[in-house]
FITI-279714 format. One line per 2 residues: number of its first residue (from 0); their letters; for each residue x, y, z of C-alpha. Coordinates in nm, 3 decimals. Layout:
NUM = A = X Y Z ~ ...
REM end
This chain:
0 = ME = 11.904 16.530 -1.038 ~ 11.955 16.290 -0.750
2 = QA = 11.582 16.283 -0.678 ~ 11.507 16.206 -1.042
4 = YK = 11.762 15.922 -1.033 ~ 11.608 15.775 -0.717
6 = KT = 11.260 15.807 -0.863 ~ 11.369 15.626 -1.180
8 = LK = 11.542 15.355 -0.977 ~ 11.232 15.300 -0.763
10 = WM = 11.019 15.287 -1.075 ~ 11.247 15.028 -1.237
12 = LG = 11.267 14.820 -0.919 ~ 10.891 14.836 -0.888
14 = IF = 10.848 14.703 -1.240 ~ 11.109 14.431 -1.180
16 = FS = 10.954 14.306 -0.857 ~ 10.604 14.325 -1.003
18 = FM = 10.720 14.118 -1.299 ~ 10.886 13.861 -1.071
20 = AL = 10.575 13.849 -0.852 ~ 10.365 13.781 -1.161
22 = IG = 10.598 13.500 -1.271 ~ 10.596 13.353 -0.921
24 = TI = 10.217 13.367 -0.901 ~ 10.171 13.199 -1.240
26 = NY = 10.430 12.930 -1.167 ~ 10.286 12.857 -0.824
28 = TM = 9.931 12.839 -0.957 ~ 10.025 12.605 -1.240
30 = DS = 10.297 12.409 -1.050 ~ 10.433 12.264 -1.373
32 = YW = 10.724 12.090 -1.199 ~ 10.503 11.917 -0.940
34 = TF = 10.674 12.053 -0.628 ~ 10.347 12.147 -0.454
36 = DH = 10.023 11.956 -0.413 ~ 9.749 12.213 -0.473
38 = EN = 9.486 12.167 -0.743 ~ 9.282 12.422 -0.932
40 = RF = 9.092 12.439 -1.259 ~ 9.393 12.580 -1.444
42 = NQ = 9.647 12.306 -1.365 ~ 9.445 11.991 -1.434
44 = MQ = 9.631 11.914 -1.759 ~ 10.010 11.920 -1.732
46 = TG = 10.268 11.887 -2.005 ~ 10.532 11.622 -1.947
48 = AN = 10.807 11.861 -2.056 ~ 11.065 11.708 -1.823
50 = ER = 10.918 11.387 -1.687 ~ 11.235 11.277 -1.509
52 = QQ = 11.242 11.596 -1.306 ~ 10.867 11.617 -1.260
54 = KT = 10.819 11.261 -1.135 ~ 11.126 11.278 -0.912
56 = NY = 10.987 11.601 -0.767 ~ 10.650 11.434 -0.715
58 = IY = 10.809 11.155 -0.512 ~ 11.012 11.396 -0.300
60 = FH = 10.756 11.670 -0.235 ~ 10.436 11.464 -0.201
62 = PF = 10.338 11.196 0.050 ~ 10.484 10.880 -0.103
64 = DY = 10.254 10.604 0.020 ~ 10.298 10.361 -0.269
66 = DS = 10.394 9.998 -0.213 ~ 10.504 9.928 -0.572
68 = IL = 10.669 10.103 -0.864 ~ 10.648 10.088 -1.244
70 = VG = 10.938 10.187 -1.469 ~ 10.966 10.205 -1.846
72 = SS = 10.978 10.442 -2.142 ~ 10.714 10.675 -2.284
74 = RT = 10.496 10.382 -2.391 ~ 10.452 10.302 -2.024
76 = TL = 10.364 10.659 -1.922 ~ 10.020 10.603 -2.074
78 = IN = 9.946 10.310 -1.842 ~ 9.724 10.427 -1.557
80 = QN = 9.902 10.339 -1.232 ~ 9.565 10.289 -1.064
82 = DF = 9.487 9.995 -1.292 ~ 9.720 9.775 -1.085
84 = YP = 9.511 9.831 -0.770 ~ 9.427 9.603 -0.606
86 = PY = 9.658 9.438 -0.514 ~ 9.934 9.692 -0.582
88 = KV = 9.938 10.064 -0.513 ~ 10.176 10.163 -0.791
90 = FN = 10.365 10.481 -0.872 ~ 10.430 10.515 -1.245
92 = YA = 10.793 10.631 -1.272 ~ 10.812 10.575 -1.648
94 = VS = 10.953 10.864 -1.852 ~ 11.024 10.943 -2.213
96 = MM = 11.326 10.758 -2.354 ~ 11.410 10.592 -2.021
98 = MP = 11.678 10.328 -2.072 ~ 11.733 10.020 -1.851
100 = QE = 12.052 10.175 -1.713 ~ 11.834 10.439 -1.544
102 = YK = 11.603 10.199 -1.362 ~ 11.826 10.126 -1.065
104 = PY = 11.917 10.487 -0.967 ~ 11.557 10.605 -0.982
106 = IE = 11.423 10.301 -0.799 ~ 11.689 10.345 -0.529
108 = FA = 11.586 10.710 -0.489 ~ 11.221 10.613 -0.456
110 = KK = 11.309 10.342 -0.202 ~ 11.501 10.597 0.003
112 = IK = 11.201 10.831 0.016 ~ 10.968 10.540 0.090
114 = GS = 11.194 10.415 0.366 ~ 11.163 10.050 0.269
116 = DF = 11.170 9.806 -0.022 ~ 10.888 9.789 -0.273
118 = EA = 10.644 9.502 -0.261 ~ 10.653 9.481 -0.640
120 = II = 10.874 9.630 -0.909 ~ 10.695 9.629 -1.243
122 = LA = 10.927 9.641 -1.542 ~ 10.785 9.750 -1.877
124 = LD = 11.065 9.650 -2.111 ~ 11.079 9.754 -2.474
126 = FF = 11.306 9.625 -2.747 ~ 11.435 9.977 -2.812
128 = GT = 11.602 9.959 -2.470 ~ 11.847 9.703 -2.606
130 = NK = 12.003 9.960 -2.839 ~ 12.362 10.019 -2.732
132 = LQ = 12.376 10.342 -2.934 ~ 12.081 10.510 -2.763
134 = KI = 12.172 10.813 -2.551 ~ 12.135 10.762 -2.175
136 = EN = 12.026 11.047 -1.947 ~ 12.220 11.068 -1.620
138 = PK = 11.980 11.043 -1.322 ~ 12.226 11.206 -1.079
140 = PV = 12.170 11.574 -1.171 ~ 11.794 11.520 -1.176
142 = IE = 11.795 11.383 -0.822 ~ 12.041 11.650 -0.705
144 = NT = 11.813 11.922 -0.842 ~ 11.514 11.788 -0.654
146 = TS = 11.696 11.762 -0.322 ~ 11.890 12.090 -0.350
148 = FL = 11.837 12.375 -0.103 ~ 11.523 12.584 -0.168
150 = YR = 11.478 12.411 -0.503 ~ 11.101 12.440 -0.529
152 = YK = 11.104 12.806 -0.430 ~ 11.370 12.886 -0.691
154 = LL = 11.146 12.719 -0.949 ~ 10.877 12.977 -0.881
156 = FS = 11.089 13.234 -1.064 ~ 11.221 13.000 -1.335
158 = ID = 11.169 13.093 -1.700 ~ 11.160 12.722 -1.793
160 = AL = 10.883 12.670 -1.540 ~ 10.702 12.973 -1.686
162 = RN = 10.717 12.820 -2.034 ~ 10.562 12.502 -1.900
164 = SI = 10.301 12.703 -1.711 ~ 10.201 12.882 -2.030
166 = AN = 10.183 12.548 -2.214 ~ 9.955 12.416 -1.941
168 = LR = 9.738 12.727 -1.958 ~ 9.701 12.663 -2.329
170 = RY = 9.579 12.313 -2.246 ~ 9.325 12.463 -2.007
172 = FT = 9.187 12.713 -2.258 ~ 9.183 12.475 -2.557
174 = GK = 9.084 12.160 -2.369 ~ 9.341 11.967 -2.575
176 = KY = 9.574 11.708 -2.425 ~ 9.802 11.706 -2.728
178 = RR = 10.046 11.414 -2.743 ~ 10.040 11.350 -2.368
180 = SY = 9.899 11.535 -2.067 ~ 9.910 11.450 -1.698
182 = DR = 9.657 11.520 -1.429 ~ 9.764 11.620 -1.078
184 = HN = 9.794 11.256 -0.974 ~ 10.049 11.131 -1.228
186 = VA = 9.797 10.982 -1.470 ~ 9.864 11.055 -1.838
188 = TT = 9.612 11.070 -2.121 ~ 9.621 11.168 -2.486
190 = DP = 9.379 11.293 -2.749 ~ 9.249 11.015 -2.977
192 = LD = 9.331 11.035 -3.345 ~ 9.101 10.971 -3.635
194 = PE = 9.169 10.605 -3.726 ~ 9.228 10.684 -4.094
196 = FA = 9.479 10.952 -4.003 ~ 9.647 10.721 -3.751
198 = KK = 9.676 10.448 -4.016 ~ 9.844 10.683 -4.261
200 = LI = 10.074 10.821 -3.990 ~ 10.184 10.476 -3.877
202 = ER = 10.232 10.332 -4.224 ~ 10.435 10.635 -4.328
204 = RT = 10.716 10.501 -4.114 ~ 10.961 10.302 -4.325
206 = HW = 11.229 10.192 -4.078 ~ 11.265 10.035 -3.734
208 = EE = 11.574 10.207 -3.594 ~ 11.816 10.384 -3.824
210 = VY = 12.105 10.317 -3.585 ~ 12.105 9.996 -3.383
212 = VY = 12.353 9.765 -3.209 ~ 12.239 9.514 -2.948
214 = ND = 12.376 9.599 -2.603 ~ 12.580 9.301 -2.482
216 = KY = 12.546 9.434 -2.125 ~ 12.167 9.431 -2.132
218 = KS = 12.135 9.107 -1.938 ~ 12.383 9.214 -1.670
220 = IL = 12.190 9.540 -1.622 ~ 11.876 9.340 -1.545
222 = QD = 12.070 9.101 -1.320 ~ 12.211 9.391 -1.119
224 = LK = 11.865 9.541 -1.078 ~ 11.724 9.212 -0.953
226 = KS = 12.017 9.159 -0.717 ~ 11.965 9.507 -0.568
228 = NP = 11.602 9.429 -0.484 ~ 11.596 9.081 -0.329
230 = NS = 11.284 9.153 -0.124 ~ 11.069 9.274 -0.413
232 = KF = 10.854 9.074 -0.650 ~ 10.936 9.145 -1.015
234 = IV = 10.647 9.164 -1.260 ~ 10.793 9.185 -1.609
236 = FT = 10.628 9.249 -1.943 ~ 10.721 9.379 -2.287
238 = TP = 10.539 9.672 -2.441 ~ 10.346 9.626 -2.767
240 = VS = 10.415 9.806 -3.092 ~ 10.194 9.821 -3.399
242 = SH = 10.214 9.518 -3.625 ~ 10.344 9.752 -3.894
244 = MF = 10.636 9.844 -3.668 ~ 10.690 9.481 -3.573
246 = HL = 10.722 9.386 -3.940 ~ 10.975 9.664 -3.994
248 = MI = 11.184 9.507 -3.718 ~ 11.161 9.164 -3.881
250 = NE = 11.232 9.302 -4.225 ~ 11.547 9.475 -4.102
252 = GR = 11.690 9.148 -3.975 ~ 11.631 9.201 -3.603
254 = LK = 11.449 8.875 -3.530 ~ 11.749 8.708 -3.367
256 = DY = 11.812 9.018 -3.155 ~ 11.446 9.013 -3.056
258 = ER = 11.470 8.644 -2.961 ~ 11.790 8.707 -2.767
260 = WL = 11.615 8.986 -2.579 ~ 11.327 8.759 -2.477
262 = RE = 11.564 8.482 -2.374 ~ 11.775 8.714 -2.159
264 = IV = 11.467 8.851 -1.983 ~ 11.347 8.498 -1.905
266 = DV = 11.697 8.392 -1.792 ~ 11.700 8.674 -1.535
268 = FG = 11.340 8.683 -1.414 ~ 11.208 8.339 -1.504
270 = KV = 10.895 8.477 -1.668 ~ 10.782 8.757 -1.897
272 = TN = 10.447 8.847 -2.048 ~ 10.522 8.938 -2.408
274 = FM = 10.283 9.189 -2.566 ~ 10.526 9.275 -2.847
276 = TE = 10.377 9.030 -3.095 ~ 10.135 9.027 -3.383
278 = NS = 9.799 9.003 -3.212 ~ 9.446 9.139 -3.240
280 = IT = 9.544 9.460 -3.058 ~ 9.860 9.539 -3.255
282 = ID = 9.709 9.443 -3.591 ~ 9.424 9.691 -3.537
284 = YP = 9.671 9.975 -3.494 ~ 9.450 10.247 -3.648
286 = HN = 9.222 10.220 -3.344 ~ 9.469 10.117 -3.074
288 = FV = 9.785 10.320 -3.138 ~ 9.854 10.692 -3.144
290 = DS = 10.165 10.631 -3.356 ~ 10.374 10.333 -3.467
292 = NH = 10.476 10.230 -3.116 ~ 10.266 10.418 -2.859
294 = FY = 9.932 10.267 -2.757 ~ 9.629 10.436 -2.604
296 = PR = 9.569 10.432 -2.225 ~ 9.281 10.186 -2.260
298 = IG = 9.530 9.934 -2.402 ~ 9.748 10.006 -2.100
300 = TL = 9.455 9.905 -1.882 ~ 9.440 9.566 -2.055
302 = IA = 9.814 9.523 -2.002 ~ 9.792 9.606 -1.632
304 = HK = 9.502 9.368 -1.577 ~ 9.676 9.090 -1.769
306 = VI = 10.003 9.103 -1.574 ~ 9.834 9.109 -1.233
308 = GR = 9.601 8.825 -1.330 ~ 9.276 9.019 -1.313
310 = DD = 8.981 8.867 -1.495 ~ 8.898 9.116 -1.769
312 = PN = 8.670 9.007 -2.057 ~ 8.813 9.288 -2.272
314 = IP = 9.156 9.122 -2.291 ~ 9.183 8.931 -2.621
316 = PD = 9.307 8.571 -2.580 ~ 9.606 8.638 -2.806
318 = FG = 9.719 8.954 -2.623 ~ 10.013 8.875 -2.396
320 = DV = 10.214 8.554 -2.436 ~ 10.345 8.419 -2.106
322 = IT = 10.701 8.297 -2.165 ~ 10.889 8.093 -1.905
324 = KE = 11.209 7.889 -1.888 ~ 10.998 7.584 -1.962
326 = NI = 10.856 7.709 -2.294 ~ 11.114 7.962 -2.421
328 = DE = 11.282 7.716 -2.661 ~ 10.951 7.614 -2.812
330 = YI = 10.843 7.978 -2.831 ~ 11.155 8.084 -3.020
332 = KA = 11.130 7.785 -3.252 ~ 10.777 7.896 -3.339
334 = LD = 10.904 8.248 -3.412 ~ 11.170 8.111 -3.645
336 = NK = 10.916 7.896 -3.822 ~ 10.680 8.187 -3.874
338 = YI = 10.917 8.469 -3.958 ~ 11.219 8.300 -4.117
340 = EG = 11.092 7.981 -4.276 ~ 10.746 8.122 -4.333
342 = LA = 10.866 8.436 -4.509 ~ 11.113 8.229 -4.711
344 = RE = 10.827 8.008 -4.831 ~ 10.647 8.322 -4.942
346 = NI = 10.963 8.446 -5.117 ~ 10.980 8.754 -4.894
348 = NI = 11.340 8.849 -4.829 ~ 11.454 8.979 -4.492
350 = KK = 11.695 9.266 -4.531 ~ 12.040 9.250 -4.380
352 = KR = 12.106 9.442 -4.060 ~ 12.206 9.797 -4.121
354 = VI = 12.377 10.074 -3.928 ~ 12.341 10.405 -4.106
356 = TP = 12.319 10.772 -4.028 ~ 12.007 10.870 -3.830
358 = IS = 11.751 11.097 -3.989 ~ 11.500 11.336 -3.842
360 = EE = 11.180 11.135 -3.812 ~ 10.943 11.011 -3.545
362 = SS = 11.158 10.849 -3.278 ~ 11.066 10.501 -3.164
364 = SL = 11.230 10.577 -2.831 ~ 11.004 10.864 -2.725
REM end
């Protein structure tokens, strides 16, 4: 009886440890949380399932020899960090739904690992970041996870990591990048959509933000970030959205909030390159956008080249308005003339601002 019990126990333990060894092997091979630096044919396309954790892990567990950093939301994840070089060797720390309140903690963490200030801090600001009602993810537990004892070895036996590993294996076998996939060097790409399908997808959207209140602390958040980095050059731009999405914003009565946003950015940094306009890129959204407010990586290349002043013949003349303290008043006056007086002349009414219950639909803050 006792021998049978021991035999059963050994058999069960053998199965358990074999199962754990299999999980550990798969998770190590795929490295879906970016805590190791090996590459193989299976892990070349990585899901951004938890970008905050993944990119924080990347900074901590890889040689961090970057002189500059880029922060922003999911729109910015599709900008290739290598497009800023030269002159800047940039790490793209942008993550899905990152709010301005998160910039400082993550930048401070990266500075600590780097051991010095950044030469340049590149801010990709989007109008969605002004929404006071948007949920903010706390950076503290993310950073604490990364720096905790034996963290990356515990991840080898994590079921969450296994799910990501399986998702990445699916990418390997299908060759599909889906909405967004990363390579092993923090560069994200996406599968292109058929332009006709993209047009229908984008125009299906009928609202800007279902719940919106301008954050009165937005300017002070930017001021605090600038004050905390006196030795860094700030390169600031706004991210483009499709012209369809831009018109939804105007139609919902957000023009004055939009103008306030631009003015506050200029007040703090002195200059911003504004891509969130109606221009030849945003008007041709069937070819340039994957949804109403996320552009393709090749558009990100144009943005990067524009803000660093690189001569690129592919940049349309109307893509990226440079706004300074000297021209901000004139710029806003032109906006009023076009979108308030102009629409009034055409007898197009701008709806009143609304705050209503959110619905389940494509989020503009992804």
